[in-house]
TORKOL-4160 file (C-alpha; in steps of 0.2 Angstrom, whole numbers, padded with zeros to 4 digits, m for minus):
484
<pt num="1" X="0551" Y="0453" Z="0578"/>
<pt num="2" X="0559" Y="0450" Z="0595"/>
<pt num="3" X="0573" Y="0461" Z="0602"/>
<pt num="4" X="0585" Y="0446" Z="0601"/>
<pt num="5" X="0583" Y="0444" Z="0582"/>
<pt num="6" X="0601" Y="0446" Z="0578"/>
<pt num="7" X="0607" Y="0436" Z="0593"/>
<pt num="8" X="0597" Y="0421" Z="0586"/>
<pt num="9" X="0602" Y="0424" Z="0568"/>
<pt num="10" X="0620" Y="0423" Z="0574"/>
<pt num="11" X="0616" Y="0408" Z="0585"/>
<pt num="12" X="0609" Y="0399" Z="0570"/>
<pt num="13" X="0625" Y="0402" Z="0560"/>
<pt num="14" X="0635" Y="0396" Z="0575"/>
<pt num="15" X="0626" Y="0379" Z="0575"/>
<pt num="16" X="0630" Y="0376" Z="0557"/>
<pt num="17" X="0638" Y="0359" Z="0560"/>
<pt num="18" X="0623" Y="0354" Z="0570"/>
<pt num="19" X="0611" Y="0359" Z="0556"/>
<pt num="20" X="0623" Y="0352" Z="0542"/>
<pt num="21" X="0615" Y="0335" Z="0545"/>
<pt num="22" X="0599" Y="0341" Z="0538"/>
<pt num="23" X="0606" Y="0351" Z="0523"/>
<pt num="24" X="0606" Y="0346" Z="0505"/>
<pt num="25" X="0589" Y="0337" Z="0506"/>
<pt num="26" X="0572" Y="0337" Z="0498"/>
<pt num="27" X="0555" Y="0335" Z="0506"/>
<pt num="28" X="0538" Y="0333" Z="0498"/>
<pt num="29" X="0522" Y="0338" Z="0506"/>
<pt num="30" X="0508" Y="0332" Z="0495"/>
<pt num="31" X="0498" Y="0344" Z="0485"/>
<pt num="32" X="0510" Y="0358" Z="0491"/>
<pt num="33" X="0524" Y="0350" Z="0481"/>
<pt num="34" X="0543" Y="0347" Z="0485"/>
<pt num="35" X="0556" Y="0358" Z="0493"/>
<pt num="36" X="0574" Y="0356" Z="0491"/>
<pt num="37" X="0590" Y="0365" Z="0497"/>
<pt num="38" X="0597" Y="0365" Z="0480"/>
<pt num="39" X="0601" Y="0382" Z="0471"/>
<pt num="40" X="0595" Y="0395" Z="0472"/>
<pt num="41" X="0591" Y="0392" Z="0490"/>
<pt num="42" X="0609" Y="0389" Z="0495"/>
<pt num="43" X="0618" Y="0404" Z="0490"/>
<pt num="44" X="0631" Y="0415" Z="0499"/>
<pt num="45" X="0617" Y="0425" Z="0507"/>
<pt num="46" X="0611" Y="0409" Z="0516"/>
<pt num="47" X="0625" Y="0402" Z="0527"/>
<pt num="48" X="0614" Y="0388" Z="0533"/>
<pt num="49" X="0601" Y="0380" Z="0522"/>
<pt num="50" X="0588" Y="0368" Z="0528"/>
<pt num="51" X="0572" Y="0361" Z="0522"/>
<pt num="52" X="0555" Y="0367" Z="0527"/>
<pt num="53" X="0546" Y="0359" Z="0542"/>
<pt num="54" X="0531" Y="0349" Z="0538"/>
<pt num="55" X="0513" Y="0357" Z="0538"/>
<pt num="56" X="0509" Y="0347" Z="0553"/>
<pt num="57" X="0523" Y="0356" Z="0563"/>
<pt num="58" X="0520" Y="0373" Z="0556"/>
<pt num="59" X="0502" Y="0372" Z="0560"/>
<pt num="60" X="0497" Y="0387" Z="0548"/>
<pt num="61" X="0479" Y="0394" Z="0552"/>
<pt num="62" X="0469" Y="0405" Z="0540"/>
<pt num="63" X="0458" Y="0416" Z="0551"/>
<pt num="64" X="0444" Y="0424" Z="0542"/>
<pt num="65" X="0436" Y="0441" Z="0548"/>
<pt num="66" X="0422" Y="0450" Z="0540"/>
<pt num="67" X="0410" Y="0464" Z="0545"/>
<pt num="68" X="0399" Y="0450" Z="0551"/>
<pt num="69" X="0412" Y="0442" Z="0562"/>
<pt num="70" X="0425" Y="0456" Z="0565"/>
<pt num="71" X="0433" Y="0450" Z="0581"/>
<pt num="72" X="0445" Y="0436" Z="0587"/>
<pt num="73" X="0430" Y="0429" Z="0597"/>
<pt num="74" X="0421" Y="0424" Z="0582"/>
<pt num="75" X="0435" Y="0421" Z="0569"/>
<pt num="76" X="0433" Y="0407" Z="0556"/>
<pt num="77" X="0446" Y="0395" Z="0551"/>
<pt num="78" X="0448" Y="0391" Z="0532"/>
<pt num="79" X="0456" Y="0376" Z="0524"/>
<pt num="80" X="0463" Y="0375" Z="0507"/>
<pt num="81" X="0460" Y="0356" Z="0507"/>
<pt num="82" X="0442" Y="0357" Z="0514"/>
<pt num="83" X="0430" Y="0368" Z="0503"/>
<pt num="84" X="0416" Y="0366" Z="0515"/>
<pt num="85" X="0426" Y="0377" Z="0528"/>
<pt num="86" X="0424" Y="0391" Z="0515"/>
<pt num="87" X="0407" Y="0388" Z="0509"/>
<pt num="88" X="0400" Y="0387" Z="0527"/>
<pt num="89" X="0409" Y="0403" Z="0532"/>
<pt num="90" X="0406" Y="0422" Z="0530"/>
<pt num="91" X="0418" Y="0423" Z="0515"/>
<pt num="92" X="0410" Y="0432" Z="0500"/>
<pt num="93" X="0417" Y="0431" Z="0482"/>
<pt num="94" X="0409" Y="0447" Z="0478"/>
<pt num="95" X="0420" Y="0457" Z="0491"/>
<pt num="96" X="0439" Y="0461" Z="0490"/>
<pt num="97" X="0450" Y="0449" Z="0499"/>
<pt num="98" X="0465" Y="0454" Z="0509"/>
<pt num="99" X="0478" Y="0443" Z="0517"/>
<pt num="100" X="0489" Y="0448" Z="0532"/>
<pt num="101" X="0505" Y="0438" Z="0535"/>
<pt num="102" X="0516" Y="0441" Z="0550"/>
<pt num="103" X="0535" Y="0438" Z="0551"/>
<pt num="104" X="0548" Y="0430" Z="0562"/>
<pt num="105" X="0543" Y="0426" Z="0580"/>
<pt num="106" X="0526" Y="0434" Z="0578"/>
<pt num="107" X="0509" Y="0426" Z="0577"/>
<pt num="108" X="0491" Y="0430" Z="0570"/>
<pt num="109" X="0484" Y="0439" Z="0586"/>
<pt num="110" X="0498" Y="0452" Z="0588"/>
<pt num="111" X="0490" Y="0469" Z="0591"/>
<pt num="112" X="0497" Y="0477" Z="0575"/>
<pt num="113" X="0488" Y="0463" Z="0565"/>
<pt num="114" X="0472" Y="0466" Z="0574"/>
<pt num="115" X="0474" Y="0485" Z="0571"/>
<pt num="116" X="0477" Y="0483" Z="0552"/>
<pt num="117" X="0462" Y="0470" Z="0551"/>
<pt num="118" X="0450" Y="0483" Z="0560"/>
<pt num="119" X="0456" Y="0497" Z="0549"/>
<pt num="120" X="0453" Y="0487" Z="0533"/>
<pt num="121" X="0435" Y="0482" Z="0538"/>
<pt num="122" X="0431" Y="0500" Z="0543"/>
<pt num="123" X="0437" Y="0505" Z="0526"/>
<pt num="124" X="0428" Y="0493" Z="0515"/>
<pt num="125" X="0416" Y="0478" Z="0517"/>
<pt num="126" X="0429" Y="0465" Z="0513"/>
<pt num="127" X="0436" Y="0448" Z="0518"/>
<pt num="128" X="0452" Y="0449" Z="0529"/>
<pt num="129" X="0461" Y="0433" Z="0531"/>
<pt num="130" X="0475" Y="0432" Z="0543"/>
<pt num="131" X="0489" Y="0419" Z="0540"/>
<pt num="132" X="0494" Y="0413" Z="0557"/>
<pt num="133" X="0510" Y="0403" Z="0556"/>
<pt num="134" X="0517" Y="0407" Z="0573"/>
<pt num="135" X="0522" Y="0389" Z="0577"/>
<pt num="136" X="0534" Y="0389" Z="0562"/>
<pt num="137" X="0540" Y="0407" Z="0564"/>
<pt num="138" X="0551" Y="0404" Z="0579"/>
<pt num="139" X="0570" Y="0401" Z="0581"/>
<pt num="140" X="0581" Y="0397" Z="0574"/>
<pt num="141" X="0580" Y="0410" Z="0560"/>
<pt num="142" X="0586" Y="0398" Z="0546"/>
<pt num="143" X="0572" Y="0386" Z="0550"/>
<pt num="144" X="0559" Y="0400" Z="0550"/>
<pt num="145" X="0566" Y="0406" Z="0533"/>
<pt num="146" X="0564" Y="0389" Z="0526"/>
<pt num="147" X="0546" Y="0387" Z="0533"/>
<pt num="148" X="0541" Y="0403" Z="0523"/>
<pt num="149" X="0541" Y="0392" Z="0507"/>
<pt num="150" X="0528" Y="0380" Z="0514"/>
<pt num="151" X="0517" Y="0394" Z="0521"/>
<pt num="152" X="0518" Y="0403" Z="0504"/>
<pt num="153" X="0513" Y="0387" Z="0496"/>
<pt num="154" X="0499" Y="0385" Z="0508"/>
<pt num="155" X="0493" Y="0403" Z="0505"/>
<pt num="156" X="0494" Y="0401" Z="0487"/>
<pt num="157" X="0484" Y="0385" Z="0488"/>
<pt num="158" X="0470" Y="0393" Z="0498"/>
<pt num="159" X="0469" Y="0407" Z="0485"/>
<pt num="160" X="0467" Y="0394" Z="0471"/>
<pt num="161" X="0454" Y="0385" Z="0481"/>
<pt num="162" X="0444" Y="0401" Z="0483"/>
<pt num="163" X="0446" Y="0404" Z="0465"/>
<pt num="164" X="0440" Y="0386" Z="0460"/>
<pt num="165" X="0426" Y="0384" Z="0474"/>
<pt num="166" X="0419" Y="0402" Z="0474"/>
<pt num="167" X="0424" Y="0409" Z="0457"/>
<pt num="168" X="0434" Y="0423" Z="0467"/>
<pt num="169" X="0444" Y="0434" Z="0455"/>
<pt num="170" X="0463" Y="0433" Z="0457"/>
<pt num="171" X="0463" Y="0452" Z="0453"/>
<pt num="172" X="0453" Y="0455" Z="0469"/>
<pt num="173" X="0465" Y="0447" Z="0480"/>
<pt num="174" X="0478" Y="0457" Z="0489"/>
<pt num="175" X="0492" Y="0449" Z="0500"/>
<pt num="176" X="0500" Y="0460" Z="0514"/>
<pt num="177" X="0516" Y="0453" Z="0522"/>
<pt num="178" X="0528" Y="0460" Z="0535"/>
<pt num="179" X="0546" Y="0455" Z="0535"/>
<pt num="180" X="0547" Y="0436" Z="0532"/>
<pt num="181" X="0528" Y="0438" Z="0528"/>
<pt num="182" X="0533" Y="0448" Z="0513"/>
<pt num="183" X="0543" Y="0434" Z="0505"/>
<pt num="184" X="0529" Y="0422" Z="0510"/>
<pt num="185" X="0517" Y="0433" Z="0499"/>
<pt num="186" X="0530" Y="0432" Z="0485"/>
<pt num="187" X="0529" Y="0413" Z="0486"/>
<pt num="188" X="0510" Y="0413" Z="0486"/>
<pt num="189" X="0510" Y="0424" Z="0471"/>
<pt num="190" X="0521" Y="0412" Z="0461"/>
<pt num="191" X="0507" Y="0400" Z="0462"/>
<pt num="192" X="0493" Y="0411" Z="0457"/>
<pt num="193" X="0492" Y="0418" Z="0440"/>
<pt num="194" X="0489" Y="0437" Z="0439"/>
<pt num="195" X="0487" Y="0439" Z="0458"/>
<pt num="196" X="0480" Y="0456" Z="0460"/>
<pt num="197" X="0492" Y="0464" Z="0472"/>
<pt num="198" X="0506" Y="0461" Z="0485"/>
<pt num="199" X="0511" Y="0474" Z="0498"/>
<pt num="200" X="0528" Y="0470" Z="0506"/>
<pt num="201" X="0531" Y="0479" Z="0522"/>
<pt num="202" X="0550" Y="0480" Z="0525"/>
<pt num="203" X="0554" Y="0463" Z="0518"/>
<pt num="204" X="0567" Y="0454" Z="0528"/>
<pt num="205" X="0585" Y="0456" Z="0523"/>
<pt num="206" X="0595" Y="0441" Z="0531"/>
<pt num="207" X="0594" Y="0426" Z="0519"/>
<pt num="208" X="0585" Y="0436" Z="0506"/>
<pt num="209" X="0595" Y="0453" Z="0501"/>
<pt num="210" X="0604" Y="0451" Z="0485"/>
<pt num="211" X="0597" Y="0433" Z="0482"/>
<pt num="212" X="0589" Y="0426" Z="0466"/>
<pt num="213" X="0572" Y="0433" Z="0463"/>
<pt num="214" X="0565" Y="0415" Z="0465"/>
<pt num="215" X="0569" Y="0415" Z="0484"/>
<pt num="216" X="0562" Y="0432" Z="0488"/>
<pt num="217" X="0548" Y="0445" Z="0484"/>
<pt num="218" X="0549" Y="0453" Z="0467"/>
<pt num="219" X="0539" Y="0462" Z="0454"/>
<pt num="220" X="0534" Y="0446" Z="0445"/>
<pt num="221" X="0524" Y="0439" Z="0460"/>
<pt num="222" X="0508" Y="0449" Z="0457"/>
<pt num="223" X="0501" Y="0461" Z="0444"/>
<pt num="224" X="0505" Y="0475" Z="0456"/>
<pt num="225" X="0519" Y="0474" Z="0470"/>
<pt num="226" X="0522" Y="0489" Z="0481"/>
<pt num="227" X="0535" Y="0489" Z="0495"/>
<pt num="228" X="0538" Y="0500" Z="0510"/>
<pt num="229" X="0556" Y="0500" Z="0516"/>
<pt num="230" X="0559" Y="0506" Z="0534"/>
<pt num="231" X="0574" Y="0497" Z="0542"/>
<pt num="232" X="0587" Y="0495" Z="0528"/>
<pt num="233" X="0602" Y="0498" Z="0540"/>
<pt num="234" X="0616" Y="0485" Z="0540"/>
<pt num="235" X="0613" Y="0470" Z="0550"/>
<pt num="236" X="0628" Y="0474" Z="0560"/>
<pt num="237" X="0617" Y="0489" Z="0566"/>
<pt num="238" X="0603" Y="0478" Z="0569"/>
<pt num="239" X="0594" Y="0483" Z="0553"/>
<pt num="240" X="0582" Y="0469" Z="0548"/>
<pt num="241" X="0574" Y="0475" Z="0531"/>
<pt num="242" X="0581" Y="0475" Z="0513"/>
<pt num="243" X="0586" Y="0490" Z="0504"/>
<pt num="244" X="0585" Y="0483" Z="0486"/>
<pt num="245" X="0570" Y="0487" Z="0475"/>
<pt num="246" X="0558" Y="0472" Z="0475"/>
<pt num="247" X="0542" Y="0479" Z="0468"/>
<pt num="248" X="0534" Y="0489" Z="0454"/>
<pt num="249" X="0536" Y="0504" Z="0466"/>
<pt num="250" X="0546" Y="0505" Z="0481"/>
<pt num="251" X="0544" Y="0518" Z="0495"/>
<pt num="252" X="0558" Y="0524" Z="0506"/>
<pt num="253" X="0551" Y="0535" Z="0520"/>
<pt num="254" X="0565" Y="0544" Z="0528"/>
<pt num="255" X="0578" Y="0535" Z="0517"/>
<pt num="256" X="0571" Y="0518" Z="0521"/>
<pt num="257" X="0580" Y="0516" Z="0537"/>
<pt num="258" X="0582" Y="0524" Z="0555"/>
<pt num="259" X="0564" Y="0530" Z="0556"/>
<pt num="260" X="0562" Y="0546" Z="0567"/>
<pt num="261" X="0557" Y="0542" Z="0584"/>
<pt num="262" X="0567" Y="0526" Z="0584"/>
<pt num="263" X="0585" Y="0524" Z="0591"/>
<pt num="264" X="0597" Y="0524" Z="0576"/>
<pt num="265" X="0613" Y="0513" Z="0575"/>
<pt num="266" X="0619" Y="0498" Z="0585"/>
<pt num="267" X="0624" Y="0507" Z="0601"/>
<pt num="268" X="0608" Y="0517" Z="0602"/>
<pt num="269" X="0597" Y="0501" Z="0600"/>
<pt num="270" X="0607" Y="0490" Z="0611"/>
<pt num="271" X="0609" Y="0503" Z="0625"/>
<pt num="272" X="0590" Y="0507" Z="0625"/>
<pt num="273" X="0585" Y="0489" Z="0625"/>
<pt num="274" X="0596" Y="0485" Z="0640"/>
<pt num="275" X="0589" Y="0500" Z="0649"/>
<pt num="276" X="0571" Y="0494" Z="0646"/>
<pt num="277" X="0576" Y="0476" Z="0651"/>
<pt num="278" X="0584" Y="0482" Z="0667"/>
<pt num="279" X="0572" Y="0496" Z="0672"/>
<pt num="280" X="0555" Y="0490" Z="0666"/>
<pt num="281" X="0558" Y="0471" Z="0664"/>
<pt num="282" X="0547" Y="0474" Z="0648"/>
<pt num="283" X="0549" Y="0462" Z="0634"/>
<pt num="284" X="0539" Y="0472" Z="0622"/>
<pt num="285" X="0548" Y="0488" Z="0626"/>
<pt num="286" X="0564" Y="0479" Z="0622"/>
<pt num="287" X="0557" Y="0473" Z="0605"/>
<pt num="288" X="0550" Y="0490" Z="0601"/>
<pt num="289" X="0567" Y="0497" Z="0603"/>
<pt num="290" X="0577" Y="0485" Z="0592"/>
<pt num="291" X="0563" Y="0482" Z="0579"/>
<pt num="292" X="0556" Y="0500" Z="0580"/>
<pt num="293" X="0561" Y="0505" Z="0562"/>
<pt num="294" X="0557" Y="0488" Z="0556"/>
<pt num="295" X="0539" Y="0488" Z="0563"/>
<pt num="296" X="0536" Y="0506" Z="0557"/>
<pt num="297" X="0532" Y="0499" Z="0540"/>
<pt num="298" X="0516" Y="0491" Z="0546"/>
<pt num="299" X="0511" Y="0506" Z="0556"/>
<pt num="300" X="0513" Y="0517" Z="0541"/>
<pt num="301" X="0503" Y="0506" Z="0530"/>
<pt num="302" X="0489" Y="0504" Z="0544"/>
<pt num="303" X="0488" Y="0523" Z="0545"/>
<pt num="304" X="0487" Y="0525" Z="0526"/>
<pt num="305" X="0471" Y="0515" Z="0525"/>
<pt num="306" X="0460" Y="0528" Z="0533"/>
<pt num="307" X="0471" Y="0544" Z="0533"/>
<pt num="308" X="0465" Y="0559" Z="0524"/>
<pt num="309" X="0484" Y="0564" Z="0523"/>
<pt num="310" X="0490" Y="0557" Z="0506"/>
<pt num="311" X="0508" Y="0550" Z="0511"/>
<pt num="312" X="0513" Y="0558" Z="0495"/>
<pt num="313" X="0530" Y="0551" Z="0489"/>
<pt num="314" X="0542" Y="0558" Z="0475"/>
<pt num="315" X="0554" Y="0551" Z="0463"/>
<pt num="316" X="0572" Y="0555" Z="0467"/>
<pt num="317" X="0590" Y="0548" Z="0464"/>
<pt num="318" X="0594" Y="0546" Z="0482"/>
<pt num="319" X="0588" Y="0551" Z="0500"/>
<pt num="320" X="0602" Y="0564" Z="0501"/>
<pt num="321" X="0595" Y="0572" Z="0485"/>
<pt num="322" X="0578" Y="0572" Z="0492"/>
<pt num="323" X="0583" Y="0580" Z="0509"/>
<pt num="324" X="0590" Y="0594" Z="0499"/>
<pt num="325" X="0572" Y="0598" Z="0492"/>
<pt num="326" X="0577" Y="0594" Z="0474"/>
<pt num="327" X="0563" Y="0581" Z="0471"/>
<pt num="328" X="0546" Y="0588" Z="0474"/>
<pt num="329" X="0541" Y="0589" Z="0456"/>
<pt num="330" X="0530" Y="0575" Z="0450"/>
<pt num="331" X="0532" Y="0578" Z="0431"/>
<pt num="332" X="0515" Y="0570" Z="0426"/>
<pt num="333" X="0512" Y="0554" Z="0435"/>
<pt num="334" X="0529" Y="0550" Z="0443"/>
<pt num="335" X="0522" Y="0553" Z="0461"/>
<pt num="336" X="0512" Y="0541" Z="0471"/>
<pt num="337" X="0503" Y="0540" Z="0488"/>
<pt num="338" X="0512" Y="0527" Z="0499"/>
<pt num="339" X="0502" Y="0513" Z="0507"/>
<pt num="340" X="0484" Y="0508" Z="0504"/>
<pt num="341" X="0481" Y="0519" Z="0489"/>
<pt num="342" X="0497" Y="0516" Z="0479"/>
<pt num="343" X="0488" Y="0505" Z="0467"/>
<pt num="344" X="0478" Y="0519" Z="0461"/>
<pt num="345" X="0494" Y="0528" Z="0454"/>
<pt num="346" X="0505" Y="0524" Z="0439"/>
<pt num="347" X="0521" Y="0529" Z="0447"/>
<pt num="348" X="0535" Y="0516" Z="0446"/>
<pt num="349" X="0552" Y="0515" Z="0453"/>
<pt num="350" X="0560" Y="0522" Z="0469"/>
<pt num="351" X="0550" Y="0535" Z="0478"/>
<pt num="352" X="0554" Y="0545" Z="0494"/>
<pt num="353" X="0545" Y="0555" Z="0508"/>
<pt num="354" X="0547" Y="0561" Z="0525"/>
<pt num="355" X="0536" Y="0556" Z="0540"/>
<pt num="356" X="0533" Y="0561" Z="0558"/>
<pt num="357" X="0542" Y="0553" Z="0573"/>
<pt num="358" X="0525" Y="0548" Z="0581"/>
<pt num="359" X="0508" Y="0545" Z="0575"/>
<pt num="360" X="0500" Y="0552" Z="0565"/>
<pt num="361" X="0515" Y="0549" Z="0554"/>
<pt num="362" X="0510" Y="0558" Z="0538"/>
<pt num="363" X="0518" Y="0574" Z="0532"/>
<pt num="364" X="0516" Y="0588" Z="0520"/>
<pt num="365" X="0531" Y="0593" Z="0510"/>
<pt num="366" X="0537" Y="0610" Z="0504"/>
<pt num="367" X="0552" Y="0619" Z="0497"/>
<pt num="368" X="0554" Y="0637" Z="0502"/>
<pt num="369" X="0566" Y="0650" Z="0495"/>
<pt num="370" X="0569" Y="0666" Z="0503"/>
<pt num="371" X="0581" Y="0680" Z="0496"/>
<pt num="372" X="0588" Y="0694" Z="0506"/>
<pt num="373" X="0594" Y="0711" Z="0501"/>
<pt num="374" X="0607" Y="0714" Z="0515"/>
<pt num="375" X="0617" Y="0703" Z="0527"/>
<pt num="376" X="0609" Y="0694" Z="0541"/>
<pt num="377" X="0614" Y="0684" Z="0556"/>
<pt num="378" X="0600" Y="0676" Z="0565"/>
<pt num="379" X="0585" Y="0664" Z="0565"/>
<pt num="380" X="0572" Y="0665" Z="0552"/>
<pt num="381" X="0555" Y="0657" Z="0556"/>
<pt num="382" X="0540" Y="0654" Z="0545"/>
<pt num="383" X="0522" Y="0650" Z="0547"/>
<pt num="384" X="0513" Y="0644" Z="0532"/>
<pt num="385" X="0495" Y="0651" Z="0531"/>
<pt num="386" X="0482" Y="0641" Z="0522"/>
<pt num="387" X="0464" Y="0641" Z="0518"/>
<pt num="388" X="0461" Y="0628" Z="0532"/>
<pt num="389" X="0472" Y="0636" Z="0545"/>
<pt num="390" X="0491" Y="0639" Z="0549"/>
<pt num="391" X="0506" Y="0628" Z="0552"/>
<pt num="392" X="0516" Y="0627" Z="0567"/>
<pt num="393" X="0532" Y="0639" Z="0566"/>
<pt num="394" X="0546" Y="0631" Z="0556"/>
<pt num="395" X="0564" Y="0637" Z="0559"/>
<pt num="396" X="0573" Y="0639" Z="0542"/>
<pt num="397" X="0590" Y="0640" Z="0549"/>
<pt num="398" X="0601" Y="0635" Z="0564"/>
<pt num="399" X="0608" Y="0647" Z="0577"/>
<pt num="400" X="0621" Y="0659" Z="0572"/>
<pt num="401" X="0619" Y="0655" Z="0553"/>
<pt num="402" X="0625" Y="0670" Z="0543"/>
<pt num="403" X="0618" Y="0675" Z="0526"/>
<pt num="404" X="0626" Y="0688" Z="0515"/>
<pt num="405" X="0616" Y="0700" Z="0504"/>
<pt num="406" X="0608" Y="0692" Z="0488"/>
<pt num="407" X="0610" Y="0675" Z="0496"/>
<pt num="408" X="0595" Y="0663" Z="0494"/>
<pt num="409" X="0590" Y="0653" Z="0509"/>
<pt num="410" X="0583" Y="0637" Z="0501"/>
<pt num="411" X="0575" Y="0625" Z="0514"/>
<pt num="412" X="0565" Y="0608" Z="0512"/>
<pt num="413" X="0552" Y="0608" Z="0526"/>
<pt num="414" X="0538" Y="0597" Z="0532"/>
<pt num="415" X="0523" Y="0600" Z="0542"/>
<pt num="416" X="0510" Y="0588" Z="0550"/>
<pt num="417" X="0495" Y="0599" Z="0548"/>
<pt num="418" X="0483" Y="0599" Z="0533"/>
<pt num="419" X="0481" Y="0618" Z="0530"/>
<pt num="420" X="0475" Y="0617" Z="0512"/>
<pt num="421" X="0481" Y="0628" Z="0498"/>
<pt num="422" X="0494" Y="0641" Z="0504"/>
<pt num="423" X="0487" Y="0659" Z="0504"/>
<pt num="424" X="0501" Y="0668" Z="0514"/>
<pt num="425" X="0517" Y="0666" Z="0524"/>
<pt num="426" X="0522" Y="0674" Z="0540"/>
<pt num="427" X="0540" Y="0677" Z="0544"/>
<pt num="428" X="0550" Y="0682" Z="0559"/>
<pt num="429" X="0568" Y="0687" Z="0560"/>
<pt num="430" X="0577" Y="0685" Z="0577"/>
<pt num="431" X="0594" Y="0693" Z="0576"/>
<pt num="432" X="0607" Y="0682" Z="0586"/>
<pt num="433" X="0624" Y="0691" Z="0583"/>
<pt num="434" X="0634" Y="0695" Z="0598"/>
<pt num="435" X="0638" Y="0712" Z="0605"/>
<pt num="436" X="0655" Y="0712" Z="0597"/>
<pt num="437" X="0648" Y="0708" Z="0579"/>
<pt num="438" X="0631" Y="0715" Z="0580"/>
<pt num="439" X="0636" Y="0732" Z="0572"/>
<pt num="440" X="0639" Y="0722" Z="0556"/>
<pt num="441" X="0621" Y="0716" Z="0554"/>
<pt num="442" X="0606" Y="0728" Z="0553"/>
<pt num="443" X="0591" Y="0727" Z="0564"/>
<pt num="444" X="0580" Y="0725" Z="0549"/>
<pt num="445" X="0582" Y="0712" Z="0536"/>
<pt num="446" X="0576" Y="0717" Z="0519"/>
<pt num="447" X="0568" Y="0704" Z="0507"/>
<pt num="448" X="0570" Y="0703" Z="0488"/>
<pt num="449" X="0559" Y="0688" Z="0486"/>
<pt num="450" X="0549" Y="0673" Z="0494"/>
<pt num="451" X="0543" Y="0658" Z="0484"/>
<pt num="452" X="0536" Y="0641" Z="0490"/>
<pt num="453" X="0534" Y="0624" Z="0481"/>
<pt num="454" X="0519" Y="0614" Z="0488"/>
<pt num="455" X="0523" Y="0596" Z="0485"/>
<pt num="456" X="0505" Y="0590" Z="0487"/>
<pt num="457" X="0497" Y="0601" Z="0474"/>
<pt num="458" X="0512" Y="0605" Z="0463"/>
<pt num="459" X="0509" Y="0623" Z="0465"/>
<pt num="460" X="0524" Y="0636" Z="0464"/>
<pt num="461" X="0519" Y="0652" Z="0473"/>
<pt num="462" X="0527" Y="0669" Z="0475"/>
<pt num="463" X="0523" Y="0681" Z="0489"/>
<pt num="464" X="0523" Y="0699" Z="0491"/>
<pt num="465" X="0540" Y="0701" Z="0499"/>
<pt num="466" X="0550" Y="0712" Z="0487"/>
<pt num="467" X="0557" Y="0727" Z="0497"/>
<pt num="468" X="0549" Y="0722" Z="0513"/>
<pt num="469" X="0558" Y="0724" Z="0529"/>
<pt num="470" X="0557" Y="0711" Z="0543"/>
<pt num="471" X="0561" Y="0720" Z="0560"/>
<pt num="472" X="0571" Y="0710" Z="0573"/>
<pt num="473" X="0559" Y="0700" Z="0584"/>
<pt num="474" X="0543" Y="0706" Z="0574"/>
<pt num="475" X="0534" Y="0695" Z="0562"/>
<pt num="476" X="0526" Y="0701" Z="0545"/>
<pt num="477" X="0514" Y="0692" Z="0534"/>
<pt num="478" X="0515" Y="0692" Z="0515"/>
<pt num="479" X="0501" Y="0687" Z="0503"/>
<pt num="480" X="0502" Y="0679" Z="0486"/>
<pt num="481" X="0508" Y="0690" Z="0472"/>
<pt num="482" X="0493" Y="0697" Z="0464"/>
<pt num="483" X="0486" Y="0702" Z="0480"/>
<pt num="484" X="0500" Y="0714" Z="0485"/>
């Protein structure tokens, strides 16, 4: 996704009168079928509607990688109209098959695709097929959007050819699409009965959000559809992904927009992009700024392929509710791991989680409740102590935060370390009250109770805090109740 994504989208709309000469038409491309601009492909969400370009113009290539030919130097090109290209290749019907489909302005040899392909081949002996439609993915956006219909038809046709020629099972085929590629995956799924799985990585919003399910990815396109939303801000803020639920299970890391480590909002994105362009003359730096949240979706999925961290996600009514720590209960099978392993879980609906600003992105989620017996004015810091090690210190309050006696400090916290089952917590109280008000707050803060909810294993633990005093600037450790 280029840093000029929105500019070219608006440019497309501005050229409406020019493009109007090719609207309201129908084209037919042999075995791929016919494509028209009739409803539902001409709704309010699509200010300009054009017919798809021809397969000869789009020049889609299906690039096969396996453990026998894992690099671009020895990739093999498959053809849905030439079975011999399949039979003479390294393709194996007995192995799982993964398709990777890029989006607007990208191509099949972008680094993120190579990274994902490599992670998949390291994970399992499989067929990885990269759909390179770079010649049809360029500007204007309205034309690239239309071209997705042909690329989806071609992808579906190749899957059907694999089924007919090699007896591949549709259930063993998984199509992974980013942005416009997510909707291409949906079009492919429309043509393949009981396609095993589609993963939509931040499906594109413009021309799709709110549209008829026929024109976009939806849960009927495969037996299992999982979606990761990462850039669902308004398009006026350069948000590129859709917010609406499109799958059987939809994941909203960090609320599904403005990912940590990325510039948020229009002003932040544009100013950072201009700075990169002026100071670095770096095209990719500018792209990474504007599309940072949009591209985080494929980074998260790629990490999930081999990560031992589970990317655990939780059902919740909203991101606001989740940030308050009210949604770490799984209640049976309502939780799921986001990404590669999500198909192994029964959870459905909208799930939420937090991630780190830089790789590795995966987090572990906790809710901690601390009740004090007397007033306190200071900063409380906790270190979680697990069977595998300790967490980094986590502040439970901001500076000059006052708590009265009997008040419970309830905080939702995340850590990046895998420390295993929690065995103890260490706390430190640093008094911050001024000379004028310090007399009102004691040097020792007396505890009444400490409890911790571990989102990963669903364990609620209580610690030996009752009656213990935390002396200003000194830490104490408390074991689990039962070991006091």
